[in-house]
N, CA, C, O and the ligand as a Tripos MOL2 file, in Angstrom:
@<TRIPOS>MOLECULE
protein
  241   239    61     0     0
PROTEIN
NO_CHARGES

@<TRIPOS>ATOM
      1 N           1.0710   93.2950  192.6600 N.3       1 MET1
      2 CA          0.4700   91.9640  192.5080 C.3       1 MET1
      3 C           0.2170   91.6720  191.0340 C.2       1 MET1
      4 O          -0.2380   92.5370  190.2860 O.2       1 MET1
      5 N           0.5110   90.4710  190.6380 N.am      2 ALA2
      6 CA          0.3370   90.1000  189.2350 C.3       2 ALA2
      7 C          -1.1310   90.0360  188.8600 C.2       2 ALA2
      8 O          -1.9710   89.5760  189.6340 O.2       2 ALA2
      9 N          -1.4180   90.5020  187.6700 N.am      3 ASN3
     10 CA         -2.7700   90.3470  187.1580 C.3       3 ASN3
     11 C          -2.8240   89.1040  186.2930 C.2       3 ASN3
     12 O          -1.9330   88.8540  185.4820 O.2       3 ASN3
     13 N          -3.8730   88.3380  186.4760 N.am      4 LEU4
     14 CA         -4.0290   87.1050  185.7230 C.3       4 LEU4
     15 C          -5.2270   87.2330  184.8010 C.2       4 LEU4
     16 O          -6.1840   87.9480  185.0980 O.2       4 LEU4
     17 N          -5.1610   86.5300  183.6800 N.am      5 SER5
     18 CA         -6.2970   86.5780  182.7720 C.3       5 SER5
     19 C          -6.5810   85.2040  182.1730 C.2       5 SER5
     20 O          -5.7190   84.3290  182.0900 O.2       5 SER5
     21 N          -7.8210   85.0690  181.7660 N.am      6 PHE6
     22 CA         -8.2760   83.8390  181.1300 C.3       6 PHE6
     23 C          -9.0430   84.2480  179.8880 C.2       6 PHE6
     24 O          -9.9210   85.1090  179.9400 O.2       6 PHE6
     25 N          -8.7010   83.6180  178.7600 N.am      7 GLU7
     26 CA         -9.4130   83.9190  177.5260 C.3       7 GLU7
     27 C          -9.9270   82.6330  176.9190 C.2       7 GLU7
     28 O          -9.1840   81.6700  176.7300 O.2       7 GLU7
     29 N         -11.2270   82.6370  176.6160 N.am      8 CYS8
     30 CA        -11.8540   81.4430  176.0260 C.3       8 CYS8
     31 C         -11.1410   81.0170  174.7460 C.2       8 CYS8
     32 O         -10.9980   79.8260  174.4730 O.2       8 CYS8
     33 N         -10.7000   81.9920  173.9710 N.am      9 LYS9
     34 CA        -10.1120   81.6510  172.6690 C.3       9 LYS9
     35 C          -8.8400   80.8190  172.8160 C.2       9 LYS9
     36 O          -8.4800   80.0660  171.9110 O.2       9 LYS9
     37 N          -8.1720   80.9540  173.9380 N.am     10 HIS10
     38 CA         -6.9850   80.1350  174.1570 C.3      10 HIS10
     39 C          -7.3470   78.6640  174.3430 C.2      10 HIS10
     40 O          -6.5130   77.7720  174.1870 O.2      10 HIS10
     41 N          -8.6000   78.4410  174.6750 N.am     11 GLY11
     42 CA         -9.0740   77.0630  174.8260 C.3      11 GLY11
     43 C          -9.7310   76.5560  173.5550 C.2      11 GLY11
     44 O         -10.3500   75.4920  173.5420 O.2      11 GLY11
     45 N          -9.5900   77.3380  172.4770 N.am     12 GLY12
     46 CA        -10.1370   76.8980  171.2060 C.3      12 GLY12
     47 C         -11.6140   77.2250  171.0460 C.2      12 GLY12
     48 O         -12.2700   76.7360  170.1260 O.2      12 GLY12
     49 N         -12.1380   78.0620  171.9550 N.am     13 VAL13
     50 CA        -13.5440   78.4450  171.8820 C.3      13 VAL13
     51 C         -13.6510   79.7870  171.1660 C.2      13 VAL13
     52 O         -12.8950   80.7150  171.4540 O.2      13 VAL13
     53 N         -14.5920   79.8820  170.2340 N.am     14 VAL14
     54 CA        -14.7900   81.1450  169.5360 C.3      14 VAL14
     55 C         -15.5720   82.0720  170.4590 C.2      14 VAL14
     56 O         -16.8010   82.0290  170.5090 O.2      14 VAL14
     57 N         -14.8600   82.8860  171.1680 N.am     15 CYS15
     58 CA        -15.4570   83.7610  172.1730 C.3      15 CYS15
     59 C         -14.4350   84.8350  172.4810 C.2      15 CYS15
     60 O         -13.2430   84.5560  172.6120 O.2      15 CYS15
     61 N         -14.9070   86.0630  172.5950 N.am     16 ARG16
     62 CA        -13.9740   87.1620  172.8190 C.3      16 ARG16
     63 C         -13.8400   87.5360  174.2890 C.2      16 ARG16
     64 O         -13.1950   88.5270  174.6330 O.2      16 ARG16
     65 N         -14.4400   86.7530  175.1290 N.am     17 ALA17
     66 CA        -14.4010   87.0820  176.5520 C.3      17 ALA17
     67 C         -12.9760   87.0140  177.1020 C.2      17 ALA17
     68 O         -12.2070   86.1070  176.7840 O.2      17 ALA17
     69 N         -12.6540   87.9970  177.9300 N.am     18 ARG18
     70 CA        -11.3690   88.0220  178.5990 C.3      18 ARG18
     71 C         -11.6680   88.2820  180.0640 C.2      18 ARG18
     72 O         -12.2140   89.3210  180.4340 O.2      18 ARG18
     73 N         -11.3000   87.3230  180.8780 N.am     19 ILE19
     74 CA        -11.6040   87.4080  182.3000 C.3      19 ILE19
     75 C         -10.3170   87.6850  183.0610 C.2      19 ILE19
     76 O          -9.3030   87.0200  182.8500 O.2      19 ILE19
     77 N         -10.3670   88.6640  183.9410 N.am     20 THR20
     78 CA         -9.1580   89.0070  184.6670 C.3      20 THR20
     79 C          -9.3910   88.9880  186.1760 C.2      20 THR20
     80 O         -10.5240   89.0780  186.6490 O.2      20 THR20
     81 N          -8.3100   88.8720  186.9040 N.am     21 GLY21
     82 CA         -8.4030   88.8770  188.3570 C.3      21 GLY21
     83 C          -7.0160   88.9210  188.9530 C.2      21 GLY21
     84 O          -6.0150   88.8770  188.2380 O.2      21 GLY21
     85 N          -6.9670   89.0090  190.2570 N.am     22 GLU22
     86 CA         -5.6630   89.1100  190.9230 C.3      22 GLU22
     87 C          -5.1440   87.7830  191.4280 C.2      22 GLU22
     88 O          -3.9500   87.6310  191.6840 O.2      22 GLU22
     89 N          -6.0360   86.8270  191.5720 N.am     23 THR23
     90 CA         -5.6010   85.5010  192.0100 C.3      23 THR23
     91 C          -6.1680   84.4470  191.0750 C.2      23 THR23
     92 O          -7.1730   84.6650  190.3990 O.2      23 THR23
     93 N          -5.5010   83.2980  191.0520 N.am     24 GLU24
     94 CA         -5.9340   82.2040  190.1980 C.3      24 GLU24
     95 C          -7.3540   81.7710  190.5670 C.2      24 GLU24
     96 O          -8.1800   81.4940  189.6970 O.2      24 GLU24
     97 N          -7.6190   81.7180  191.8740 N.am     25 ALA25
     98 CA         -8.9410   81.2800  192.3330 C.3      25 ALA25
     99 C         -10.0310   82.2350  191.8490 C.2      25 ALA25
    100 O         -11.1200   81.8140  191.4590 O.2      25 ALA25
    101 N          -9.7110   83.5380  191.8850 N.am     26 GLU26
    102 CA        -10.6870   84.5370  191.4560 C.3      26 GLU26
    103 C         -10.9830   84.4100  189.9630 C.2      26 GLU26
    104 O         -12.1400   84.4370  189.5440 O.2      26 GLU26
    105 N          -9.9240   84.2720  189.1710 N.am     27 VAL27
    106 CA        -10.1020   84.1550  187.7290 C.3      27 VAL27
    107 C         -10.8530   82.8680  187.3950 C.2      27 VAL27
    108 O         -11.7410   82.8590  186.5420 O.2      27 VAL27
    109 N         -10.4940   81.8000  188.0660 N.am     28 LEU28
    110 CA        -11.1350   80.5200  187.7860 C.3      28 LEU28
    111 C         -12.6210   80.5690  188.1280 C.2      28 LEU28
    112 O         -13.4510   80.0320  187.3950 O.2      28 LEU28
    113 N         -12.9500   81.2150  189.2400 N.am     29 GLU29
    114 CA        -14.3540   81.3060  189.6420 C.3      29 GLU29
    115 C         -15.1520   82.0870  188.5980 C.2      29 GLU29
    116 O         -16.2620   81.7020  188.2310 O.2      29 GLU29
    117 N         -14.5670   83.1920  188.1270 N.am     30 LYS30
    118 CA        -15.2500   83.9930  187.1040 C.3      30 LYS30
    119 C         -15.3650   83.2060  185.8000 C.2      30 LYS30
    120 O         -16.3770   83.2870  185.1050 O.2      30 LYS30
    121 N         -14.3200   82.4460  185.4760 N.am     31 ALA31
    122 CA        -14.3310   81.6590  184.2430 C.3      31 ALA31
    123 C         -15.4070   80.5850  184.3100 C.2      31 ALA31
    124 O         -16.0900   80.3150  183.3230 O.2      31 ALA31
    125 N         -15.5520   79.9800  185.4710 N.am     32 VAL32
    126 CA        -16.5820   78.9490  185.6560 C.3      32 VAL32
    127 C         -17.9690   79.5580  185.4610 C.2      32 VAL32
    128 O         -18.8250   78.9770  184.7940 O.2      32 VAL32
    129 N         -18.1790   80.7440  186.0550 N.am     33 ASN33
    130 CA        -19.4680   81.4240  185.9130 C.3      33 ASN33
    131 C         -19.7330   81.8030  184.4650 C.2      33 ASN33
    132 O         -20.8490   81.6510  183.9670 O.2      33 ASN33
    133 N         -18.7050   82.2930  183.7980 N.am     34 HIS34
    134 CA        -18.8230   82.6820  182.3860 C.3      34 HIS34
    135 C         -19.1710   81.4750  181.5200 C.2      34 HIS34
    136 O         -20.0830   81.5350  180.6950 O.2      34 HIS34
    137 N         -18.4490   80.3950  181.7100 N.am     35 ALA35
    138 CA        -18.6740   79.1930  180.8970 C.3      35 ALA35
    139 C         -20.0820   78.6480  181.0970 C.2      35 ALA35
    140 O         -20.7210   78.1730  180.1580 O.2      35 ALA35
    141 N         -20.5520   78.7260  182.3370 N.am     36 ARG36
    142 CA        -21.8900   78.2070  182.6350 C.3      36 ARG36
    143 C         -22.9630   79.0620  181.9730 C.2      36 ARG36
    144 O         -23.9030   78.5400  181.3730 O.2      36 ARG36
    145 N         -22.8160   80.3840  182.0860 N.am     37 LYS37
    146 CA        -23.8310   81.3020  181.5550 C.3      37 LYS37
    147 C         -23.8040   81.3920  180.0430 C.2      37 LYS37
    148 O         -24.8420   81.3260  179.3850 O.2      37 LYS37
    149 N         -22.5970   81.5450  179.4930 N.am     38 VAL38
    150 CA        -22.4710   81.8260  178.0730 C.3      38 VAL38
    151 C         -22.3670   80.5700  177.2170 C.2      38 VAL38
    152 O         -22.9060   80.5130  176.1110 O.2      38 VAL38
    153 N         -21.6710   79.5710  177.7370 N.am     39 HIS39
    154 CA        -21.4250   78.3760  176.9210 C.3      39 HIS39
    155 C         -22.2170   77.1600  177.3730 C.2      39 HIS39
    156 O         -22.1950   76.1250  176.7060 O.2      39 HIS39
    157 N         -22.9170   77.2710  178.4960 N.am     40 GLY40
    158 CA        -23.7050   76.1410  178.9750 C.3      40 GLY40
    159 C         -22.8480   74.9740  179.4200 C.2      40 GLY40
    160 O         -23.2930   73.8260  179.4160 O.2      40 GLY40
    161 N         -21.6110   75.2710  179.8060 N.am     41 VAL41
    162 CA        -20.6920   74.2290  180.2640 C.3      41 VAL41
    163 C         -20.3650   74.4740  181.7310 C.2      41 VAL41
    164 O         -19.9780   75.5770  182.1170 O.2      41 VAL41
    165 N         -20.5240   73.4480  182.5310 N.am     42 ASP42
    166 CA        -20.1990   73.6020  183.9430 C.3      42 ASP42
    167 C         -18.8120   73.0210  184.2130 C.2      42 ASP42
    168 O         -18.6430   71.8180  184.4080 O.2      42 ASP42
    169 N         -17.8340   73.9150  184.2170 N.am     43 LEU43
    170 CA        -16.4370   73.4810  184.4030 C.3      43 LEU43
    171 C         -16.2130   72.8520  185.7690 C.2      43 LEU43
    172 O         -15.3180   72.0240  185.9440 O.2      43 LEU43
    173 N         -17.0260   73.2470  186.7270 N.am     44 SER44
    174 CA        -16.8080   72.7460  188.0800 C.3      44 SER44
    175 C         -17.2800   71.3100  188.2550 C.2      44 SER44
    176 O         -17.0050   70.6880  189.2810 O.2      44 SER44
    177 N         -17.9850   70.7820  187.2660 N.am     45 ARG45
    178 CA        -18.4690   69.4070  187.3870 C.3      45 ARG45
    179 C         -17.4210   68.3860  186.9770 C.2      45 ARG45
    180 O         -17.5310   67.2030  187.2990 O.2      45 ARG45
    181 N         -16.4130   68.8500  186.2730 N.am     46 SER46
    182 CA        -15.3760   67.9440  185.8110 C.3      46 SER46
    183 C         -14.0150   68.4310  186.2670 C.2      46 SER46
    184 O         -13.6240   69.5630  185.9800 O.2      46 SER46
    185 N         -13.2980   67.5820  186.9740 N.am     47 LYS47
    186 CA        -11.9760   67.9740  187.4460 C.3      47 LYS47
    187 C         -11.0310   68.2230  186.2750 C.2      47 LYS47
    188 O         -10.1830   69.1140  186.3200 O.2      47 LYS47
    189 N         -11.1940   67.4210  185.2280 N.am     48 THR48
    190 CA        -10.3450   67.5810  184.0480 C.3      48 THR48
    191 C         -10.5670   68.9380  183.3990 C.2      48 THR48
    192 O          -9.6150   69.6320  183.0430 O.2      48 THR48
    193 N         -11.8410   69.3110  183.2470 N.am     49 LEU49
    194 CA        -12.1580   70.6050  182.6440 C.3      49 LEU49
    195 C         -11.6660   71.7520  183.5220 C.2      49 LEU49
    196 O         -11.1390   72.7450  183.0200 O.2      49 LEU49
    197 N         -11.8390   71.6120  184.8140 N.am     50 ALA50
    198 CA        -11.4010   72.6610  185.7320 C.3      50 ALA50
    199 C          -9.8840   72.8240  185.6640 C.2      50 ALA50
    200 O          -9.3690   73.9420  185.6690 O.2      50 ALA50
    201 N          -9.1790   71.7000  185.6020 N.am     51 GLU51
    202 CA         -7.7180   71.7530  185.5050 C.3      51 GLU51
    203 C          -7.2950   72.3760  184.1760 C.2      51 GLU51
    204 O          -6.3260   73.1320  184.1110 O.2      51 GLU51
    205 N          -8.0400   72.0470  183.1190 N.am     52 TYR52
    206 CA         -7.7260   72.5990  181.8080 C.3      52 TYR52
    207 C          -7.9270   74.1130  181.8280 C.2      52 TYR52
    208 O          -7.0790   74.8660  181.3490 O.2      52 TYR52
    209 N          -9.0430   74.5450  182.3810 N.am     53 ALA53
    210 CA         -9.3160   75.9790  182.4620 C.3      53 ALA53
    211 C          -8.2190   76.6690  183.2650 C.2      53 ALA53
    212 O          -7.7670   77.7590  182.9130 O.2      53 ALA53
    213 N          -7.7990   76.0220  184.3430 N.am     54 ARG54
    214 CA         -6.7460   76.6010  185.1790 C.3      54 ARG54
    215 C          -5.4420   76.7550  184.3900 C.2      54 ARG54
    216 O          -4.7030   77.7230  184.5680 O.2      54 ARG54
    217 N          -5.1790   75.7850  183.5220 N.am     55 SER55
    218 CA         -3.9330   75.8220  182.7460 C.3      55 SER55
    219 C          -3.9310   76.9450  181.7100 C.2      55 SER55
    220 O          -2.8800   77.3280  181.1970 O.2      55 SER55
    221 N          -5.1290   77.4690  181.4090 N.am     56 LEU56
    222 CA         -5.2370   78.5450  180.4100 C.3      56 LEU56
    223 C          -5.0560   79.9280  181.0280 C.2      56 LEU56
    224 O          -4.9510   80.9270  180.3170 O.2      56 LEU56
    225 N          -5.0200   79.9740  182.3320 N.am     57 ILE57
    226 CA         -4.8390   81.2600  183.0200 C.3      57 ILE57
    227 C          -3.3860   81.6940  182.8710 C.2      57 ILE57
    228 O          -2.4620   80.9250  183.1370 O.2      57 ILE57
    229 N          -3.2050   82.9150  182.4470 N.am     58 ARG58
    230 CA         -1.8410   83.4150  182.3090 C.3      58 ARG58
    231 C          -1.6740   84.8050  182.9000 C.2      58 ARG58
    232 O          -2.6350   85.5450  183.1120 O.2      58 ARG58
    233 N          -0.4240   85.1230  183.1520 N.am     59 GLU59
    234 CA         -0.1420   86.4620  183.6770 C.3      59 GLU59
    235 C          -0.2280   87.4800  182.5630 C.2      59 GLU59
    236 O           0.1410   87.2070  181.4210 O.2      59 GLU59
    237 N          -0.7170   88.6490  182.9050 N.am     60 THR60
    238 CA         -0.8440   89.6780  181.8790 C.3      60 THR60
    239 C           0.3070   90.6660  181.9790 C.2      60 THR60
    240 O           0.3790   91.6130  181.1950 O.2      60 THR60
    241 ZN        -16.4420   82.4070  176.5560 Zn       61 ZN61
@<TRIPOS>BOND
     1     1     2 1
     2     2     3 1
     3     3     4 2
     4     3     5 am
     5     5     6 1
     6     6     7 1
     7     7     8 2
     8     7     9 am
     9     9    10 1
    10    10    11 1
    11    11    12 2
    12    11    13 am
    13    13    14 1
    14    14    15 1
    15    15    16 2
    16    15    17 am
    17    17    18 1
    18    18    19 1
    19    19    20 2
    20    19    21 am
    21    21    22 1
    22    22    23 1
    23    23    24 2
    24    23    25 am
    25    25    26 1
    26    26    27 1
    27    27    28 2
    28    27    29 am
    29    29    30 1
    30    30    31 1
    31    31    32 2
    32    31    33 am
    33    33    34 1
    34    34    35 1
    35    35    36 2
    36    35    37 am
    37    37    38 1
    38    38    39 1
    39    39    40 2
    40    39    41 am
    41    41    42 1
    42    42    43 1
    43    43    44 2
    44    43    45 am
    45    45    46 1
    46    46    47 1
    47    47    48 2
    48    47    49 am
    49    49    50 1
    50    50    51 1
    51    51    52 2
    52    51    53 am
    53    53    54 1
    54    54    55 1
    55    55    56 2
    56    55    57 am
    57    57    58 1
    58    58    59 1
    59    59    60 2
    60    59    61 am
    61    61    62 1
    62    62    63 1
    63    63    64 2
    64    63    65 am
    65    65    66 1
    66    66    67 1
    67    67    68 2
    68    67    69 am
    69    69    70 1
    70    70    71 1
    71    71    72 2
    72    71    73 am
    73    73    74 1
    74    74    75 1
    75    75    76 2
    76    75    77 am
    77    77    78 1
    78    78    79 1
    79    79    80 2
    80    79    81 am
    81    81    82 1
    82    82    83 1
    83    83    84 2
    84    83    85 am
    85    85    86 1
    86    86    87 1
    87    87    88 2
    88    87    89 am
    89    89    90 1
    90    90    91 1
    91    91    92 2
    92    91    93 am
    93    93    94 1
    94    94    95 1
    95    95    96 2
    96    95    97 am
    97    97    98 1
    98    98    99 1
    99    99   100 2
   100    99   101 am
   101   101   102 1
   102   102   103 1
   103   103   104 2
   104   103   105 am
   105   105   106 1
   106   106   107 1
   107   107   108 2
   108   107   109 am
   109   109   110 1
   110   110   111 1
   111   111   112 2
   112   111   113 am
   113   113   114 1
   114   114   115 1
   115   115   116 2
   116   115   117 am
   117   117   118 1
   118   118   119 1
   119   119   120 2
   120   119   121 am
   121   121   122 1
   122   122   123 1
   123   123   124 2
   124   123   125 am
   125   125   126 1
   126   126   127 1
   127   127   128 2
   128   127   129 am
   129   129   130 1
   130   130   131 1
   131   131   132 2
   132   131   133 am
   133   133   134 1
   134   134   135 1
   135   135   136 2
   136   135   137 am
   137   137   138 1
   138   138   139 1
   139   139   140 2
   140   139   141 am
   141   141   142 1
   142   142   143 1
   143   143   144 2
   144   143   145 am
   145   145   146 1
   146   146   147 1
   147   147   148 2
   148   147   149 am
   149   149   150 1
   150   150   151 1
   151   151   152 2
   152   151   153 am
   153   153   154 1
   154   154   155 1
   155   155   156 2
   156   155   157 am
   157   157   158 1
   158   158   159 1
   159   159   160 2
   160   159   161 am
   161   161   162 1
   162   162   163 1
   163   163   164 2
   164   163   165 am
   165   165   166 1
   166   166   167 1
   167   167   168 2
   168   167   169 am
   169   169   170 1
   170   170   171 1
   171   171   172 2
   172   171   173 am
   173   173   174 1
   174   174   175 1
   175   175   176 2
   176   175   177 am
   177   177   178 1
   178   178   179 1
   179   179   180 2
   180   179   181 am
   181   181   182 1
   182   182   183 1
   183   183   184 2
   184   183   185 am
   185   185   186 1
   186   186   187 1
   187   187   188 2
   188   187   189 am
   189   189   190 1
   190   190   191 1
   191   191   192 2
   192   191   193 am
   193   193   194 1
   194   194   195 1
   195   195   196 2
   196   195   197 am
   197   197   198 1
   198   198   199 1
   199   199   200 2
   200   199   201 am
   201   201   202 1
   202   202   203 1
   203   203   204 2
   204   203   205 am
   205   205   206 1
   206   206   207 1
   207   207   208 2
   208   207   209 am
   209   209   210 1
   210   210   211 1
   211   211   212 2
   212   211   213 am
   213   213   214 1
   214   214   215 1
   215   215   216 2
   216   215   217 am
   217   217   218 1
   218   218   219 1
   219   219   220 2
   220   219   221 am
   221   221   222 1
   222   222   223 1
   223   223   224 2
   224   223   225 am
   225   225   226 1
   226   226   227 1
   227   227   228 2
   228   227   229 am
   229   229   230 1
   230   230   231 1
   231   231   232 2
   232   231   233 am
   233   233   234 1
   234   234   235 1
   235   235   236 2
   236   235   237 am
   237   237   238 1
   238   238   239 1
   239   239   240 2
@<TRIPOS>SUBSTRUCTURE
     1 MET1         2 RESIDUE 1 A MET
     2 ALA2         6 RESIDUE 1 A ALA
     3 ASN3        10 RESIDUE 1 A ASN
     4 LEU4        14 RESIDUE 1 A LEU
     5 SER5        18 RESIDUE 1 A SER
     6 PHE6        22 RESIDUE 1 A PHE
     7 GLU7        26 RESIDUE 1 A GLU
     8 CYS8        30 RESIDUE 1 A CYS
     9 LYS9        34 RESIDUE 1 A LYS
    10 HIS10       38 RESIDUE 1 A HIS
    11 GLY11       42 RESIDUE 1 A GLY
    12 GLY12       46 RESIDUE 1 A GLY
    13 VAL13       50 RESIDUE 1 A VAL
    14 VAL14       54 RESIDUE 1 A VAL
    15 CYS15       58 RESIDUE 1 A CYS
    16 ARG16       62 RESIDUE 1 A ARG
    17 ALA17       66 RESIDUE 1 A ALA
    18 ARG18       70 RESIDUE 1 A ARG
    19 ILE19       74 RESIDUE 1 A ILE
    20 THR20       78 RESIDUE 1 A THR
    21 GLY21       82 RESIDUE 1 A GLY
    22 GLU22       86 RESIDUE 1 A GLU
    23 THR23       90 RESIDUE 1 A THR
    24 GLU24       94 RESIDUE 1 A GLU
    25 ALA25       98 RESIDUE 1 A ALA
    26 GLU26      102 RESIDUE 1 A GLU
    27 VAL27      106 RESIDUE 1 A VAL
    28 LEU28      110 RESIDUE 1 A LEU
    29 GLU29      114 RESIDUE 1 A GLU
    30 LYS30      118 RESIDUE 1 A LYS
    31 ALA31      122 RESIDUE 1 A ALA
    32 VAL32      126 RESIDUE 1 A VAL
    33 ASN33      130 RESIDUE 1 A ASN
    34 HIS34      134 RESIDUE 1 A HIS
    35 ALA35      138 RESIDUE 1 A ALA
    36 ARG36      142 RESIDUE 1 A ARG
    37 LYS37      146 RESIDUE 1 A LYS
    38 VAL38      150 RESIDUE 1 A VAL
    39 HIS39      154 RESIDUE 1 A HIS
    40 GLY40      158 RESIDUE 1 A GLY
    41 VAL41      162 RESIDUE 1 A VAL
    42 ASP42      166 RESIDUE 1 A ASP
    43 LEU43      170 RESIDUE 1 A LEU
    44 SER44      174 RESIDUE 1 A SER
    45 ARG45      178 RESIDUE 1 A ARG
    46 SER46      182 RESIDUE 1 A SER
    47 LYS47      186 RESIDUE 1 A LYS
    48 THR48      190 RESIDUE 1 A THR
    49 LEU49      194 RESIDUE 1 A LEU
    50 ALA50      198 RESIDUE 1 A ALA
    51 GLU51      202 RESIDUE 1 A GLU
    52 TYR52      206 RESIDUE 1 A TYR
    53 ALA53      210 RESIDUE 1 A ALA
    54 ARG54      214 RESIDUE 1 A ARG
    55 SER55      218 RESIDUE 1 A SER
    56 LEU56      222 RESIDUE 1 A LEU
    57 ILE57      226 RESIDUE 1 A ILE
    58 ARG58      230 RESIDUE 1 A ARG
    59 GLU59      234 RESIDUE 1 A GLU
    60 THR60      238 RESIDUE 1 A THR
    61 ZN61       241 GROUP 0 **** ****
């Protein structure tokens, strides 16, 4: 199974966090939690932001 990852820095955010998971939904959920806790941004409140975050997920 492919491993997927999300990195804040790919979105232009100065942050070294690297979030990984086995499915897009899993990575996105972790990314949403990370953004809320660390950056004070709720990605789930905006469809545009959620789609953008999803587009940053890549295979490792
Ligand atoms: Zn971050």
